[in-house]
C-alpha positions in Angstrom: -25.3 -90.1 -29.1 -26.4 -87.0 -27.2 -27.3 -84.0 -29.4 -24.9 -81.1 -28.9 -25.8 -77.4 -28.9 -24.1 -75.3 -31.6 -21.0 -73.4 -30.6 -20.9 -69.8 -31.9 -17.4 -68.5 -32.1 -17.5 -64.8 -33.0 -14.7 -63.4 -35.0 -13.9 -59.9 -33.6 -11.4 -58.0 -35.6 -10.6 -55.7 -32.7 -9.8 -58.6 -30.4 -6.0 -59.2 -30.4 -5.8 -62.0 -27.8 -2.7 -62.2 -25.7 -0.9 -58.9 -26.2 1.3 -57.0 -23.7 0.6 -53.4 -22.7 3.8 -52.3 -24.4 2.8 -54.0 -27.7 -0.7 -52.5 -27.6 0.8 -49.1 -27.1 3.2 -49.6 -30.0 0.2 -50.5 -32.2 -2.0 -47.6 -31.2 0.5 -44.8 -30.5 0.3 -43.3 -34.0 -3.5 -43.8 -34.3 -6.3 -41.2 -34.4 -8.3 -40.5 -31.2 -10.8 -43.3 -30.5 -8.9 -46.0 -32.3 -9.1 -49.1 -30.0 -8.4 -52.8 -29.5 -9.2 -55.3 -26.8 -6.6 -57.7 -25.5 -6.3 -60.4 -22.8 -5.2 -59.0 -19.5 -1.7 -60.0 -18.6 -2.0 -59.1 -14.9 -5.6 -60.5 -14.4 -6.1 -63.8 -16.2 -9.7 -64.2 -17.4 -10.2 -60.5 -17.7 -9.5 -58.2 -20.7 -8.1 -54.8 -21.4 -9.7 -52.1 -23.6 -6.9 -49.9 -25.1 -7.8 -46.6 -26.6 -5.6 -44.1 -28.5 -6.3 -40.5 -27.2 -4.3 -37.3 -27.6 -1.1 -39.0 -28.5 -1.2 -41.6 -25.7 -2.9 -44.9 -25.0 -5.4 -45.3 -22.2 -6.0 -48.8 -20.7 -9.2 -49.9 -19.1 -9.7 -53.3 -17.3 -12.7 -55.2 -18.5 -13.9 -57.5 -15.7 -15.3 -60.9 -16.7 -17.7 -61.6 -13.9 -20.5 -64.2 -13.9 -20.5 -64.5 -17.7 -20.8 -60.7 -18.1 -18.4 -58.0 -19.0 -18.0 -54.6 -17.2 -15.6 -51.7 -16.8 -17.2 -50.2 -13.7 -19.1 -53.2 -12.1 -22.3 -51.2 -12.5 -23.3 -51.7 -16.2 -23.0 -55.3 -17.3 -22.8 -56.6 -20.9 -23.5 -60.1 -22.1 -20.7 -60.0 -24.7 -17.6 -58.0 -25.5 -19.5 -56.9 -28.7 -22.3 -55.4 -26.7 -19.7 -53.5 -24.5 -18.0 -52.2 -27.7 -21.3 -51.1 -29.2 -22.2 -49.2 -26.0 -18.9 -47.3 -25.7 -19.0 -46.6 -29.5 -22.2 -44.6 -28.9 -21.1 -42.7 -25.7 -17.9 -42.4 -23.7 -19.7 -43.0 -20.4 -16.5 -42.2 -18.4 -13.9 -43.3 -20.9 -11.4 -40.8 -22.3 -13.5 -40.7 -25.6 -16.0 -42.8 -27.5 -14.7 -45.8 -29.4 -14.4 -44.7 -33.0 -12.5 -47.2 -35.1 -11.1 -50.6 -34.3 -7.5 -51.4 -34.9 -8.0 -54.7 -36.7 -5.7 -57.6 -35.8 -3.3 -58.6 -38.6 -2.9 -62.3 -39.2 -5.3 -65.0 -38.0 -8.2 -63.7 -36.0 -8.9 -65.1 -32.6 -12.0 -65.4 -30.5 -12.3 -64.7 -26.7 -13.9 -67.3 -24.5 -11.5 -70.1 -24.7 -12.6 -73.6 -23.8 -15.7 -72.5 -21.8 -17.8 -72.1 -24.9 -17.2 -75.8 -25.7 -17.8 -76.9 -22.1 -21.1 -75.1 -21.8 -22.5 -76.6 -25.0 -21.4 -80.2 -24.3 -18.6 -80.5 -27.0 -15.8 -81.1 -24.5 -15.7 -84.8 -23.5 -14.0 -85.8 -20.3 -11.6 -88.7 -20.6 -13.6 -90.7 -18.0 -16.6 -90.6 -20.3 -14.8 -92.5 -23.1 -14.6 -96.2 -23.5 -11.9 -97.3 -25.9 -12.8 -100.5 -27.7 -9.6 -101.1 -29.6 -7.2 -99.8 -32.3 -8.5 -99.3 -35.9 -5.3 -97.8 -37.3 -2.0 -96.2 -36.7 -0.3 -93.1 -38.2 3.0 -91.4 -37.8 1.8 -89.3 -34.9 -1.1 -91.1 -33.3 -3.2 -94.2 -33.0 -6.9 -94.2 -34.0 -9.2 -96.0 -31.7 -12.8 -97.0 -31.8 -14.9 -95.5 -29.0 
């Protein structure tokens, strides 16, 4: 069997996954300046949105996911969302303010990246790659086969 690379799935407390603009504003509207979260973009699938509480309102910035990098301005590229957050936590660099404190997600934490991290490390197996040799058992919901 071919050796697989490890898959690192970061747990990012400020990453809220799929969340509408209105829900993000509801979560952040009473927060201090610089409180932030990152959510999946509803209008641009594959991209993300940085939402920051500032002076009683919430500012939204599109994070482009281009060629396995993340950027707000297409000039400065970051390898990970964590690196982007670290950068804007040190300086505002064009944002309404620096990122000061994450609004942590309540409930189960999710990780950005989806299935791509499994594809790139060889953990995703295509159906055409499988040879099913026969059934070795049956349960209430599925059949277990030898491959």
